[in-house]
MIVEXMAR-437913 format. One record per residue (C-alpha): x, y, z. Coordinates in steps of 0.05 Angstrom, whole numbers, padded with zeros to 5 digits, always signed. Example, Ala and Ser with C-alpha at 12.3 -4.5 7.8 and 13.67 -1.06 7.14 Angstrom:
# residues 2
+00246-00090+00156 +00273-00021+00143 
//
This chain:
# residues 675
-00001+00001-00001 +00029+00066-00021 +00033+00130+00018 -00015+00165-00026 -00067+00106-00015 -00061+00110+00058 -00071+00185+00062 -00130+00177+00014 -00162+00127+00060 -00149+00170+00119 -00179+00231+00085 -00242+00190+00070 -00248+00170+00145 -00239+00243+00167 -00293+00267+00116 -00341+00213+00146 -00328+00233+00215 -00341+00304+00204 -00406+00290+00167 -00431+00249+00226 -00406+00305+00274 -00450+00357+00235 -00513+00315+00231 -00574+00344+00267 -00635+00306+00273 -00684+00363+00294 -00680+00438+00299 -00715+00456+00365 -00709+00497+00430 -00690+00448+00488 -00719+00461+00556 -00649+00481+00586 -00645+00539+00533 -00707+00571+00555 -00688+00643+00576 -00619+00634+00553 -00622+00679+00492 -00683+00718+00510 -00722+00748+00568 -00794+00772+00582 -00818+00823+00637 -00891+00829+00650 -00929+00890+00676 -01001+00912+00694 -00997+00988+00688 -01003+01043+00735 -01056+01032+00787 -01123+01069+00779 -01167+01025+00831 -01134+00990+00888 -01170+00939+00934 -01142+00894+00990 -01184+00844+01026 -01170+00844+01102 -01163+00770+01104 -01124+00758+01042 -01052+00772+01024 -01058+00803+00956 -01078+00867+00923 -01130+00874+00869 -01111+00929+00821 -01150+00963+00764 -01100+01002+00720 -01089+01058+00668 -01072+01004+00617 -01141+00973+00625 -01118+00912+00662 -01149+00880+00725 -01094+00841+00763 -01080+00808+00830 -01009+00827+00858 -00977+00789+00916 -00971+00837+00972 -00904+00804+00995 -00861+00812+00936 -00903+00847+00883 -00905+00787+00837 -00966+00779+00792 -01014+00725+00812 -01063+00732+00751 -01080+00789+00707 -01136+00799+00655 -01136+00852+00597 -01200+00887+00579 -01229+00881+00511 -01192+00922+00458 -01206+00999+00458 -01251+00991+00519 -01231+01035+00577 -01232+01013+00647 -01274+01065+00684 -01310+01029+00743 -01291+00975+00790 -01336+00950+00849 -01337+00895+00900 -01390+00838+00906 -01398+00801+00972 -01442+00752+01003 -01477+00766+01067 -01464+00697+01091 -01390+00694+01084 -01352+00760+01077 -01291+00725+01048 -01332+00704+00990 -01327+00764+00943 -01323+00778+00869 -01295+00837+00828 -01342+00870+00783 -01313+00918+00727 -01344+00962+00674 -01309+00991+00614 -01333+01037+00559 -01321+01040+00484 -01358+01069+00421 -01411+01012+00427 -01427+01025+00502 -01409+00994+00569 -01385+00923+00582 -01390+00892+00649 -01349+00832+00673 -01348+00797+00740 -01283+00763+00762 -01262+00711+00814 -01206+00741+00855 -01174+00675+00867 -01155+00658+00795 -01177+00719+00755 -01229+00678+00713 -01298+00704+00693 -01349+00682+00745 -01413+00647+00723 -01480+00683+00733 -01506+00632+00786 -01448+00649+00833 -01460+00724+00835 -01533+00724+00828 -01546+00729+00903 -01488+00778+00916 -01495+00851+00927 -01446+00907+00920 -01404+00922+00986 -01413+00999+00991 -01358+01002+01043 -01309+00962+01001 -01326+00998+00936 -01321+01067+00967 -01246+01052+00982 -01239+01039+00908 -01257+01108+00891 -01205+01137+00940 -01164+01169+00886 -01104+01175+00934 -01072+01231+00964 -01011+01267+00944 -00942+01247+00975 -00889+01287+00939 -00889+01269+00867 -00934+01205+00879 -01008+01184+00890 -01017+01140+00954 -01071+01089+00960 -01084+01073+01032 -01087+00994+01037 -01086+00991+01115 -01060+01025+01174 -00988+01047+01159 -00988+01011+01093 -00997+01042+01024 -00987+01036+00952 -00951+01095+00918 -00956+01107+00844 -00903+01160+00826 -00914+01211+00767 -00857+01172+00732 -00898+01107+00730 -00861+01072+00787 -00906+01032+00835 -00882+01023+00908 -00914+00983+00964 -00892+01014+01031 -00899+00997+01104 -00892+01068+01132 -00820+01090+01113 -00794+01022+01086 -00805+00997+01017 -00829+00925+01011 -00825+00922+00937 -00829+00966+00873 -00846+00958+00801 -00829+01002+00736 -00901+00999+00710 -00885+01059+00661 -00854+01004+00617 -00927+00980+00602 -00933+01041+00561 -00872+01048+00516 -00880+01097+00455 -00808+01098+00424 -00751+01045+00419 -00681+01047+00391 -00625+00998+00394 -00558+01030+00411 -00493+00998+00392 -00441+00995+00449 -00368+01013+00442 -00318+00959+00429 -00296+00958+00503 -00366+00946+00528 -00395+00898+00478 -00382+00824+00462 -00346+00804+00400 -00411+00785+00363 -00449+00849+00378 -00504+00815+00414 -00501+00860+00473 -00533+00931+00461 -00570+00983+00496 -00646+00986+00488 -00666+01057+00496 -00739+01067+00514 -00786+01126+00520 -00852+01116+00558 -00914+01157+00560 -00903+01181+00630 -00838+01214+00601 -00789+01167+00636 -00729+01140+00597 -00698+01074+00604 -00632+01040+00580 -00641+00965+00582 -00583+00913+00574 -00600+00864+00519 -00565+00805+00559 -00605+00812+00622 -00663+00858+00611 -00643+00898+00672 -00647+00974+00671 -00575+01004+00665 -00600+01076+00676 -00667+01115+00675 -00687+01187+00676 -00751+01225+00686 -00771+01286+00645 -00842+01306+00662 -00847+01350+00601 -00836+01288+00556 -00903+01256+00579 -00955+01242+00526 -01024+01208+00522 -01033+01147+00479 -01086+01184+00439 -01037+01242+00422 -00975+01239+00379 -00917+01208+00417 -00846+01232+00429 -00796+01213+00376 -00729+01179+00392 -00671+01187+00342 -00600+01163+00349 -00555+01218+00321 -00485+01190+00339 -00459+01120+00354 -00384+01115+00371 -00344+01052+00370 -00287+01080+00410 -00313+01129+00462 -00378+01116+00500 -00383+01190+00522 -00391+01215+00448 -00454+01173+00434 -00518+01218+00428 -00591+01209+00421 -00647+01261+00418 -00719+01257+00442 -00769+01304+00409 -00836+01321+00439 -00893+01345+00396 -00897+01408+00438 -00827+01430+00412 -00784+01400+00472 -00719+01375+00449 -00674+01332+00496 -00605+01308+00479 -00579+01250+00520 -00520+01200+00523 -00560+01135+00504 -00502+01094+00536 -00501+01129+00605 -00566+01162+00606 -00533+01227+00620 -00571+01293+00601 -00533+01336+00551 -00581+01391+00528 -00651+01412+00536 -00682+01461+00486 -00754+01488+00477 -00774+01508+00408 -00827+01563+00403 -00879+01527+00369 -00906+01455+00363 -00876+01404+00313 -00908+01386+00249 -00853+01337+00215 -00782+01316+00231 -00731+01297+00182 -00666+01261+00200 -00603+01283+00160 -00535+01250+00160 -00512+01183+00186 -00508+01165+00259 -00454+01113+00247 -00405+01164+00221 -00353+01206+00259 -00397+01273+00244 -00461+01239+00267 -00529+01261+00248 -00582+01312+00265 -00653+01332+00249 -00690+01386+00208 -00755+01404+00248 -00812+01436+00215 -00860+01471+00261 -00935+01488+00256 -00919+01553+00231 -00876+01532+00169 -00809+01548+00203 -00751+01499+00196 -00702+01488+00258 -00635+01450+00255 -00610+01408+00313 -00561+01404+00335 -00521+01467+00325 -00457+01428+00304 -00490+01404+00235 -00520+01471+00213 -00462+01486+00166 -00467+01413+00136 -00543+01424+00127 -00533+01489+00092 -00480+01460+00045 -00523+01401+00027 -00590+01434+00030 -00610+01411-00043 -00606+01338-00023 -00662+01342+00034 -00738+01333+00020 -00791+01325+00068 -00862+01296+00065 -00920+01322+00108 -00987+01285+00121 -01046+01335+00132 -01106+01305+00162 -01156+01360+00150 -01162+01359+00092 -01130+01293+00075 -01068+01318+00033 -00996+01296+00023 -00945+01354+00014 -00877+01353-00005 -00822+01405+00013 -00752+01421-00009 -00704+01467+00032 -00669+01528+00006 -00621+01578+00042 -00649+01647+00045 -00617+01705+00083 -00569+01654+00116 -00630+01612+00140 -00652+01547+00116 -00728+01554+00092 -00778+01501+00069 -00810+01511+00001 -00874+01472-00022 -00857+01431-00081 -00917+01385-00093 -00984+01368-00064 -01026+01308-00068 -01100+01310-00045 -01135+01247-00021 -01208+01236-00031 -01256+01264+00026 -01286+01193+00031 -01218+01163+00050 -01178+01164+00114 -01102+01152+00116 -01091+01092+00166 -01018+01078+00157 -00956+01102+00126 -00893+01063+00117 -00820+01088+00098 -00758+01046+00086 -00703+01045+00142 -00653+01102+00141 -00585+01079+00106 -00618+01011+00090 -00568+00958+00069 -00584+00924+00002 -00536+00864-00011 -00560+00850-00083 -00591+00898-00133 -00617+00841-00177 -00652+00775-00173 -00625+00715-00209 -00679+00677-00248 -00683+00600-00261 -00664+00611-00331 -00601+00649-00313 -00635+00711-00331 -00632+00776-00287 -00689+00821-00257 -00661+00886-00232 -00695+00911-00166 -00729+00976-00167 -00697+01004-00103 -00723+01072-00092 -00700+01100-00024 -00752+01159-00030 -00814+01114-00036 -00870+01122+00012 -00926+01071+00023 -00993+01100+00044 -01054+01064+00059 -01122+01094+00065 -01192+01068+00081 -01254+01090+00043 -01326+01084+00048 -01381+01084-00005 -01455+01074+00005 -01504+01096+00060 -01484+01099+00131 -01532+01039+00149 -01495+00989+00103 -01431+01018+00079 -01380+00982+00036 -01308+00993+00055 -01248+00994+00010 -01173+01000+00022 -01126+01036-00026 -01049+01030-00025 -01008+01088-00056 -00934+01083-00071 -00910+01156-00076 -00843+01186-00092 -00830+01231-00035 -00783+01275-00076 -00827+01291-00136 -00895+01271-00109 -00906+01224-00170 -00956+01166-00162 -00910+01105-00174 -00967+01053-00165 -01036+01046-00137 -01077+00984-00111 -01148+00980-00091 -01177+00925-00052 -01252+00928-00053 -01297+00905+00006 -01239+00912+00053 -01219+00957+00113 -01168+00957+00170 -01138+00946+00218 -01077+00942+00173 -01000+00939+00179 -00945+00951+00128 -00874+00928+00120 -00833+00967+00070 -00759+00946+00049 -00714+00942-00011 -00762+00933-00072 -00818+00900-00036 -00880+00918+00004 -00922+00872+00052 -00987+00896+00081 -01047+00866+00117 -01121+00881+00116 -01189+00853+00131 -01232+00827+00073 -01305+00842+00095 -01336+00799+00040 -01297+00736+00060 -01293+00756+00132 -01219+00737+00138 -01153+00769+00146 -01110+00775+00085 -01037+00794+00070 -01013+00825+00003 -00944+00824-00022 -00918+00862-00081 -00846+00869-00114 -00819+00921-00160 -00769+00911-00215 -00734+00953-00268 -00731+00893-00315 -00670+00864-00348 -00635+00928-00355 -00611+00976-00297 -00625+01044-00305 -00572+01073-00258 -00520+01026-00226 -00491+01078-00177 -00544+01116-00142 -00622+01125-00149 -00645+01195-00168 -00717+01215-00166 -00701+01279-00204 -00662+01254-00263 -00696+01190-00282 -00734+01187-00349 -00790+01147-00316 -00803+01142-00239 -00847+01083-00247 -00819+01008-00248 -00828+00965-00310 -00851+00902-00277 -00892+00898-00214 -00911+00827-00181 -00969+00821-00134 -01004+00766-00095 -01049+00759-00038 -01051+00707+00019 -01102+00685+00069 -01076+00694+00139 -01113+00654+00194 -01106+00709+00247 -01107+00782+00263 -01041+00821+00264 -01021+00870+00319 -00953+00888+00292 -00909+00869+00237 -00832+00881+00219 -00777+00853+00180 -00712+00826+00206 -00649+00864+00191 -00575+00843+00186 -00507+00880+00182 -00498+00869+00108 -00565+00848+00085 -00542+00782+00061 -00583+00735+00104 -00653+00718+00082 -00709+00763+00102 -00762+00741+00153 -00827+00777+00176 -00836+00778+00253 -00914+00780+00261 -00947+00794+00330 -01014+00757+00339 -01069+00775+00384 -01060+00711+00419 -00995+00742+00448 -00946+00702+00399 -00891+00726+00355 -00890+00688+00290 -00831+00687+00246 -00851+00681+00174 -00798+00669+00119 -00804+00720+00063 -00803+00666+00013 -00876+00649+00032 -00894+00718+00017 -00861+00719-00049 -00908+00747-00103 -00872+00707-00158 -00896+00639-00126 -00923+00603-00187 -00988+00567-00189 -00959+00514-00236 -00891+00495-00224 -00838+00491-00279 -00764+00468-00275 -00739+00543-00280 -00785+00558-00218 -00750+00504-00179 -00684+00527-00201 -00700+00596-00174 -00719+00566-00108 -00792+00587-00110 -00848+00545-00075 -00917+00535-00108 -00970+00584-00094 -01018+00567-00039 -01071+00617-00015 -01067+00598+00059 -01002+00622+00102 -00994+00570+00155 -00977+00585+00229 -00932+00527+00251 -00923+00523+00326 -00843+00516+00317 -00842+00586+00283 -00870+00620+00349 -00803+00652+00371 -00832+00667+00444 -00857+00594+00451 -00900+00596+00515 -00881+00665+00537 -00946+00698+00518 -00944+00773+00511 -01006+00816+00521 -01029+00876+00478 -00967+00879+00431 -00962+00947+00400 -00896+00945+00365 -00835+00906+00346 -00764+00931+00332 -00708+00894+00300 -00633+00911+00298 -00571+00876+00269 -00512+00843+00308 -00441+00838+00283 -00458+00765+00266 -00489+00771+00193 -00534+00710+00211 -00567+00742+00274 -00620+00797+00280 -00643+00821+00350 -00718+00829+00362 -00752+00870+00417 -00826+00869+00425 -00867+00916+00471 -00940+00926+00490 -00963+00910+00559 -00903+00865+00566 -00833+00870+00536 -00797+00813+00502 -00725+00806+00474 -00697+00752+00432 -00649+00736+00375 -00667+00701+00308 -00624+00669+00255 -00665+00672+00186 -00612+00632+00148 -00590+00590+00209 -00525+00607+00247 -00477+00596+00185 -00424+00639+00216 -00418+00608+00285 -00414+00543+00313 -00475+00517+00354 -00469+00506+00430 -00476+00433+00422 -00420+00423+00368 -00379+00363+00386 -00310+00397+00396 -00284+00334+00428 -00298+00290+00368 -00270+00341+00319 -00203+00347+00364 -00197+00271+00370 -00207+00268+00292 -00152+00319+00280 -00103+00283+00330 -00116+00220+00296 -00103+00252+00229 -00036+00283+00248 -00014+00221+00284 -00034+00172+00225 +00000+00217+00177 +00067+00214+00217 +00059+00139+00222 +00042+00128+00150 +00102+00170+00130 +00148+00129+00172 +00119+00063+00143 +00126+00089+00073 +00199+00109+00090 +00215+00040+00116 +00178+00007+00056 +00219+00049+00008 +00284+00033+00045 +00271-00044+00041 +00254-00034-00034 +00323-00002-00048 +00359-00064-00015 +00326-00114-00059 
//
């Protein structure tokens, strides 16, 4: 046996061993992995009604977040909680008790909406709805109910609810709830996190983060005006600050959070700004939570335009348009940069009364930046704007084209200025109206209508995701009485118009040459929707969908591909398409929060890690939840269960065998030479 033959046999053995080491029978989450890559925090909201039975060790709360809950008085943990029906405001709570047994009592709540009042009766032991037979003979306990309407007395910056002598529940103006026994705090809860209005991921400097970029700072703005900086590894608050003037109502425009500078070298240089609709601008360090500057504009704010790039050394800023048509530049350090590049900035404003879209450009007059109206697009009086979606700032697009099964190429229509606007209209009389949904794709620079789609006999609620050359949106089909999701992709065709940069002003035609569009049946409502994002945009796109059941569903974008064919051909298989099926499934293994149900999800935010395979996901509503997903699997990192021992043993065996085979070959050659 020659030396080459021995080496070939050893190579085959090594290849077989490697194949067995990489085999994986099933892709799942093991029990010991629960909470390893994710975390959840549950809340109930700021108390509105408080009741404590003299003989029981728990508190019954009715909150501003329309939740009724039972809280353990010893540690503040949640025993049970129930959410009122959607858009139903909790405005009354009373105690029903039995004359035979004072310990036998029930909680009665009343909430109101446009349809009227809804009354529920709850079992305080388990939070379940009580049957009518149980509370039929009960009467309202006037003494206990009267304590529920004790709106509390002011203690400094908090509202105090008296539970018993010397014991009270304090709800601070910043949303912090504390249970106190005279001067000592038994427990506290940050209930302002139940009403988050703005979220941003902040990249940490190299000396503070892990090598894969999985540790970031999640900066949150709440309705009460309190800001938090959470750690993605633990979910714990690293810093918090309270600014009373940033408080907003859920029914009004919320404060905006914008990152203006992210430094890889120096944590003290990182900057973020919070902008309140009333004109207050606060600049902070998102890493440490330090307040840098506070500025009050003279008028309320109409629109905000971010300029520059937060990942560069110069950072970015904003152009603020107030209600009187004046432009304000913040911070002052970018004023000269904005003036020098003023011709590059365009702003779109949505006017609600009347329904109008307006486009502005900016010019320099008398050493000041001034907005000028460029275009105006009126919307029909019978339609109401229900949603607007824009692309991410500085979005990464890995490939400008799509390779077809016949080796042809379709170039993507990637217009960074494209706006997606959804309106809901109504025709017919008020007794039996017919609704319809319109989707407008508009170029934000020129105001040109790129595309328009109408869905008759449809209405909201609706959600939209807009990225690269595609748009995914949801609506409710009133005729079929089901939720549907539509997907469209836009292409320039087989020839690319401009291979360097897209320009809305110099193109001969602003419209794409080819638009693919398909609709799908979705077997659930949708509360929120967003796409995954990675560092270079190479990883497959997935859509994260928040369901009313409290689940977060990960849907591969390939399932929403409008090019899915009805009749499969060989070229379709070559391209990687799957046959068109009208129904979209909800497989349980695609629920990324598994059994950790989230109540009243209002939004989802995604952010890239340094690992190209990984996208960070943060969902918020009544609860908050963080996890990370890998749409194309972990192709750039070894898994935790990778068999290092086997690979090490194979490599050692290979080295030793190679050395032994070399010696045997030398001896054989020596013997052959003596013959």
